[in-house]
C-alpha positions in Angstrom: -27.7 231.8 173.9 -29.3 231.5 170.6 -29.2 234.4 168.1 -32.1 236.7 168.4 -34.5 236.2 165.4 -34.3 239.2 163.0 -34.2 240.0 159.3 -31.7 242.7 158.5 -32.5 242.6 154.8 -36.2 243.0 155.2 -35.8 245.8 157.8 -33.5 247.8 155.6 -35.8 247.2 152.6 -38.7 248.7 154.4 -36.6 251.6 155.6 -35.6 252.1 151.9 -39.2 252.2 150.8 -40.0 254.8 153.5 -37.0 257.0 152.5 -37.9 256.8 148.8 -41.6 257.5 149.6 -42.7 254.2 148.1 -44.5 253.4 151.3 -45.5 255.3 154.4 -45.6 254.9 158.2 -49.4 254.9 158.1 -49.4 252.2 155.4 -47.0 250.0 157.5 -49.2 250.6 160.6 -52.2 249.4 158.5 -50.2 246.2 157.9 -49.6 245.8 161.6 -46.0 246.9 161.5 -44.7 249.1 164.4 -41.4 250.1 165.8 -41.3 246.8 167.8 -41.0 244.8 164.6 -37.6 246.4 163.9 -34.7 244.7 165.8 -31.6 245.5 163.8 -32.7 249.0 162.8 -35.1 250.2 165.5 -33.3 253.5 166.0 -33.4 254.7 162.3 -37.0 253.6 162.1 -37.8 255.8 165.1 -36.0 258.7 163.5 -37.9 258.3 160.2 -41.2 258.0 162.1 -40.5 261.1 164.1 -39.3 262.9 160.9 -42.5 262.0 159.0 -44.8 263.2 161.8 -42.9 266.5 161.8 -43.6 267.1 158.1 -40.7 265.2 156.5 -38.5 266.7 153.8 -35.1 266.1 152.2 -33.0 263.3 153.6 -30.4 265.8 154.7 -32.9 267.2 157.2 -33.4 263.7 158.5 -29.6 263.4 159.0 -29.6 266.7 160.9 -32.4 265.5 163.1 -30.5 262.3 164.0 -27.4 264.3 164.7 -29.3 266.6 167.0 -30.8 263.6 168.8 -27.4 262.0 169.2 -28.3 258.8 167.3 -26.4 259.5 164.0 -23.3 257.7 165.1 -25.2 254.7 166.5 -27.0 254.4 163.1 -23.8 254.4 161.1 -23.7 258.0 160.0 -25.4 259.8 157.1 -24.3 257.1 154.7 -26.8 254.7 156.3 -29.7 256.8 155.2 -28.4 257.6 151.7 -27.4 254.0 151.0 -30.5 252.4 152.5 -32.7 254.7 150.3 -31.5 252.6 147.3 -32.8 249.3 148.8 -36.2 247.6 148.7 -38.7 246.9 146.0 -42.3 248.2 146.3 -43.5 245.0 144.6 -42.0 243.0 147.5 -43.6 245.1 150.3 -45.9 242.2 151.5 -42.9 239.8 151.7 -40.9 242.3 153.9 -44.0 242.8 156.1 -44.4 239.0 156.5 -40.7 238.6 157.3 -40.8 241.2 160.1 -44.0 239.8 161.6 -42.5 236.3 161.6 -39.2 237.4 163.3 -41.1 239.6 165.8 -43.3 236.6 166.7 -40.2 234.4 167.2 -38.6 237.1 169.4 -41.7 237.2 171.6 -41.8 233.4 171.9 -38.1 233.3 172.7 -38.3 236.1 175.4 -41.4 234.4 176.9 -39.5 231.1 177.1 -36.8 232.7 179.2 -39.4 234.0 181.6 -41.3 230.7 181.8 -38.0 228.9 182.7 -38.0 231.0 185.9 -41.7 231.0 186.5 -43.8 228.4 184.5 -47.0 230.1 185.5 -46.0 233.7 184.6 -49.2 235.1 183.0 -47.3 237.8 181.2 -45.0 235.3 179.5 -48.0 233.1 178.6 -49.7 236.1 177.0 -46.5 236.9 175.2 -46.3 233.4 173.7 -49.8 233.7 172.5 -49.1 237.1 170.9 -45.9 235.8 169.3 -47.5 232.8 167.8 -50.3 235.0 166.5 -47.7 237.1 164.7 -46.1 233.9 163.2 -49.5 232.6 162.1 -50.5 235.9 160.5 -47.3 236.0 158.6 -47.7 232.3 157.4 -51.4 232.7 156.6 -50.8 236.0 154.7 -48.1 234.3 152.7 -50.3 231.3 151.9 -53.3 233.5 150.9 -51.0 235.5 148.6 -49.6 232.3 147.2 -53.0 230.9 146.4 -54.1 234.1 144.6 -50.9 234.3 142.6 -51.0 230.7 141.5 -54.7 230.4 140.5 -55.3 229.9 136.8 -56.8 233.0 135.3 -57.7 232.8 131.6 -57.8 236.6 131.4 -54.4 237.1 132.9 -51.9 234.8 131.3 -48.3 234.9 132.6 -45.7 236.6 130.5 -43.7 234.6 128.1 -40.2 236.1 128.6 -37.6 235.9 125.8 -34.5 233.8 126.5 -31.8 235.6 128.6 -29.1 233.6 126.9 -29.0 232.0 123.5 -26.6 229.9 121.6 -26.8 230.7 117.9 -30.5 230.6 117.0 -31.4 228.5 120.0 -32.9 230.2 123.1 -31.2 228.3 126.0 -32.1 229.9 129.3 -35.3 231.9 130.2 -36.3 233.7 133.4 -37.8 231.5 136.1 -35.9 228.4 135.1 -33.1 226.2 136.4 -30.6 225.1 133.7 -27.4 223.1 133.7 -24.0 223.0 132.0 -22.7 219.4 132.2 -19.2 218.4 130.9 -16.4 216.0 131.5 -13.2 217.3 133.2 -11.1 219.4 130.9 -13.8 219.4 128.2 -13.9 223.2 128.0 -16.6 224.2 130.6 -14.6 227.0 132.0 -14.2 228.5 128.6 -17.9 228.1 127.9 -18.7 229.8 131.2 -16.2 232.6 130.5 -17.9 233.1 127.1 -21.4 233.3 128.7 -20.2 235.8 131.2 -18.5 237.8 128.5 -21.6 237.8 126.3 -23.8 239.2 129.1 -21.3 241.9 130.4 -20.1 243.1 127.0 -21.4 246.4 125.6 -24.3 246.1 123.2 -23.4 245.2 119.6 -20.0 243.9 120.6 -18.3 241.9 117.9 -16.2 239.6 120.2 -16.1 235.9 119.8 -18.5 234.6 122.5 -18.4 231.0 121.2 -21.9 231.4 119.8 -23.5 232.9 122.9 -25.6 236.0 122.9 -27.1 237.7 126.0 -28.5 241.0 127.3 -29.3 242.5 130.6 -31.2 245.7 129.7 -32.5 246.3 133.2 -29.1 246.0 134.8 -30.2 243.3 137.3 -27.6 241.4 139.3 -25.5 238.7 137.6 -23.8 236.6 140.2 -21.1 233.9 139.7 -20.0 231.5 142.4 -16.9 229.3 141.9 -16.7 226.4 144.4 -14.0 224.4 142.6 -11.1 226.4 141.3 -8.3 228.0 143.2 -8.5 231.7 143.9 -5.9 232.3 141.1 -7.8 230.2 138.6 -11.1 231.8 139.5 -9.5 235.2 139.0 -8.1 234.2 135.6 -11.5 233.0 134.5 -13.1 236.4 135.1 -10.1 238.2 133.5 -10.5 236.1 130.4 -14.2 237.0 130.3 -13.3 240.7 130.5 -10.8 240.3 127.8 -13.3 238.5 125.6 -15.8 241.2 126.3 -13.3 244.0 125.6 -13.6 245.5 129.1 -11.1 246.6 131.7 -13.5 246.0 134.6 -16.9 244.4 135.0 -20.2 246.4 135.2 -21.4 247.2 138.7 -24.2 244.6 138.5 -21.8 241.8 137.9 -20.1 240.0 140.9 -18.1 236.8 141.2 -16.9 234.9 144.3 -14.4 232.1 145.0 -15.8 229.8 147.7 -12.9 227.3 147.9 -11.7 226.9 151.5 -15.2 227.4 153.0 -17.2 224.6 154.8 -20.5 223.4 153.3 -22.4 225.4 156.0 -20.3 228.5 155.2 -20.8 228.2 151.5 -24.6 227.8 151.9 -24.9 230.9 154.0 -22.5 232.8 151.8 -24.5 232.1 148.6 -27.9 232.9 150.2 -26.6 236.2 151.7 -24.9 237.4 148.5 -28.0 236.6 146.4 -30.3 238.5 148.8 -27.9 241.5 148.9 -27.3 241.7 145.1 -31.0 241.4 144.4 -31.8 244.3 146.7 -28.9 246.4 145.3 -29.8 245.9 141.6 -33.5 245.5 141.6 -33.5 241.7 141.2 -31.5 238.9 139.8 -30.8 238.2 136.1 -28.5 235.2 136.3 -26.9 233.2 139.1 -24.1 230.8 138.1 -23.3 228.0 140.5 -20.0 226.7 139.2 -19.7 223.4 141.1 -23.2 222.7 142.4 -22.1 219.4 143.8 -20.1 221.3 146.4 -23.4 222.7 147.9 -24.3 219.2 149.2 -22.4 216.5 151.2 -23.1 213.6 148.8 -24.4 214.0 145.2 -25.3 210.3 145.4 -27.7 210.9 148.3 -31.1 210.9 146.8 -32.9 213.0 149.4 -30.2 215.6 149.7 -29.8 215.8 145.9 -33.5 216.2 145.3 -33.8 218.9 148.0 -30.9 220.9 146.5 -32.3 220.8 143.0 -35.8 221.7 144.4 -34.2 224.7 146.2 -32.6 226.1 143.1 -35.6 225.4 140.9 -37.8 227.3 143.3 -35.2 230.0 143.7 -35.2 230.6 139.9 -39.0 230.8 139.9 -39.3 233.1 142.9 -36.6 235.4 141.7 -37.7 235.3 138.0 -34.1 234.6 137.1 -31.9 232.0 135.5 -29.9 229.7 137.7 -27.1 227.9 135.7 -25.8 224.9 137.7 -22.5 223.5 136.5 -21.8 219.8 137.1 -19.2 217.2 135.9 -19.8 213.9 134.3 -18.8 210.8 136.1 -15.2 210.0 135.0 -15.1 207.9 131.8 -18.9 208.0 131.3 -21.5 210.2 129.7 -23.7 210.3 132.8 -23.7 213.3 135.2 -22.8 212.7 138.8 -25.1 210.6 141.0 -28.7 211.4 141.9 -27.8 215.1 141.8 -27.0 214.9 138.1 -30.0 212.8 137.2 -32.4 215.1 139.0 -30.7 218.2 137.6 -31.1 216.9 134.1 -34.8 216.1 134.8 -35.6 219.6 136.2 -33.4 221.7 134.0 -34.9 223.7 131.2 -31.8 223.1 129.1 -29.0 220.7 130.1 -26.2 222.0 127.9 -23.6 219.3 127.3 -20.0 219.7 126.3 -17.7 217.0 124.9 -14.2 217.1 123.6 -12.7 215.0 120.9 -9.1 213.7 120.3 -8.2 216.8 118.2 -9.0 219.1 121.2 -12.3 220.4 119.7 -15.1 221.0 122.3 -18.7 220.8 121.1 -21.7 222.2 122.9 -25.1 220.6 122.3 -28.5 219.9 123.9 -30.5 216.8 123.3 -32.8 216.8 126.3 -33.8 220.4 126.4 -37.4 221.6 126.9 -37.3 224.0 124.0 -33.8 224.3 122.5 -33.0 220.9 121.0 -29.9 220.4 118.8 -27.7 217.3 118.6 -24.0 217.0 118.6 -23.9 217.1 114.8 -25.5 220.6 114.9 -23.6 221.7 117.9 -21.3 224.7 118.5 -17.6 224.1 118.6 -14.5 225.8 119.8 -10.8 225.1 120.0 -7.7 226.5 121.8 -5.8 229.1 119.8 -2.1 229.7 120.6 -2.2 233.0 118.8 -5.2 234.4 120.7 -4.3 232.5 123.9 -7.9 231.5 124.4 -10.5 229.2 122.9 -12.1 230.5 119.7 -15.1 229.4 117.7 -14.6 227.0 114.8 -17.0 226.4 111.9 -19.0 223.2 111.4 -16.9 222.5 108.3 -13.7 222.7 110.3 -15.1 220.5 113.0 -16.3 217.9 110.5 -12.9 217.9 108.9 -11.2 217.3 112.2 -13.8 214.6 113.0 -13.2 212.8 109.7 -9.4 213.0 110.3 -9.8 211.4 113.7 -12.0 208.7 112.1 -9.6 208.0 109.3 -6.6 207.9 111.7 -8.4 205.4 113.9 -9.3 203.3 110.8 -5.8 203.4 109.5 -4.4 202.3 112.8 -6.8 199.3 112.8 -6.1 198.4 109.2 -2.3 198.5 109.7 -2.7 196.4 112.8 -4.6 193.7 110.9 -2.9 193.8 107.5 0.7 194.9 108.2 3.2 192.3 106.9 0.6 190.3 105.0 0.6 189.8 101.2 -2.2 191.1 99.1 -5.3 189.0 99.9 -8.7 188.2 98.5 -11.9 189.9 99.6 -12.9 186.8 101.5 -9.5 186.4 103.2 -9.5 190.2 104.1 -13.0 190.0 105.7 -12.0 186.9 107.7 -8.8 188.7 108.9 -10.9 191.7 110.0 -13.4 189.5 111.8 -10.6 187.9 113.7 -8.4 190.9 114.3 -11.2 193.4 115.2 -13.4 190.8 116.8 -16.5 191.8 114.8 -19.2 190.0 112.8 -19.2 189.4 109.1 -21.4 192.4 108.2 -19.1 194.8 110.2 -16.0 193.3 108.5 -17.5 194.0 105.1 -18.4 197.5 106.1 -14.8 198.0 107.2 -13.5 197.0 103.7 -15.8 199.5 102.1 -14.9 202.3 104.4 -11.2 201.7 104.2 -11.4 201.8 100.4 -13.4 205.1 100.5 -10.8 206.6 102.9 -7.9 205.5 100.7 -6.4 203.3 103.4 -6.5 200.1 101.2 -6.5 199.7 97.5 -7.9 197.0 95.2 -5.3 195.8 92.7 -6.1 194.8 89.1 -5.8 191.2 90.2 -8.8 191.7 92.5 -6.6 191.4 95.6 -6.5 194.0 98.4 -3.5 195.6 100.0 -2.6 198.6 102.2 -2.1 201.7 100.1 1.4 203.2 100.2 
């Protein structure tokens, strides 16, 4: 038998609004909500309705009433009332009402279907289907009407322009209501960047830690949720421990949570993520940041266009509807600078800021954004970090240090090429040297001449008094 349609989260949210006096039984009734709309929590609703009609009062009196009625154990004890009172947002009342109308309508249709299977002409079942479909239509139409009103352009009521939730230096990267991306090659330092982002947002205000250039705040204490689909449980644990260490904390704040999803099927991961986001949003008054570390593991094939587009659309809409930032983490295709498949291409198109990370031969990782909607800074102006044996973690390095390392890599590469071409040869004229470079490096004449100039400037070759060129000792 199919699961009976219900919405545990919406039911508890409405009970929470009743317990906190942010709505009332009469207001719910005016919205068409009765006890029949509660499936998971019908008993506590009945208790609250009776308690309200009898004058109401402190929640402890409600607990006493349920105890006297013999329903307290069925409800889950006094804790159910006290914990539920913390759930629900008054601004989302209409959404909860629509959810309950829809699930009530589906239950009526399902129940009627069972009756019609026995008697296809059962008038009660036919009436029940009509009533159930009416509930579903009311929920859908109410949602559509609300959507039209909310999305109509109004010159006198412009939407807020929220500040960035996370910045990198002077660049505001991620703002509420946007999907963003962190894209890197394997072993390029994405885990360290993620750890630094988490550390920046959970650290106490005015912390002086090295967050690799990131700054972040969460003044309202909304939920920050991290999902790791790729690393082993031990590596996932180590990542969060490093974030805590970087933030100078022994344990994370209550509004931060992190989950390892390895070992779950795609269907299980999808349900898990949705349930956790709903639960944390209710618990902490909304979502601030959701990190999906390994978004490719939330689809079967990142090269499937339809599936990839649907997944990106889901998270884009999720960010808008929750007024939060979703940070999706994705790898580059091995050996390329292109993100994985149709998923990567669509993610880069829709993301507010695709933050890229690349690592050079000296082990220096650089973060930059060249296709961002607002924050645009190239590799040459990027933010770099490198592993420190002393600190046992990655630390920020200055632009000067990075440039010195880059110049050293460039010189070493040039020296290797010059030695390969000139080793064992006598001093040669400029013309002979250019011809040797053209042949040895397989380049054109102009490139060969540029090589001679660069090698001289780098001190790799020297020009003798005779005018001939030789490798410098």
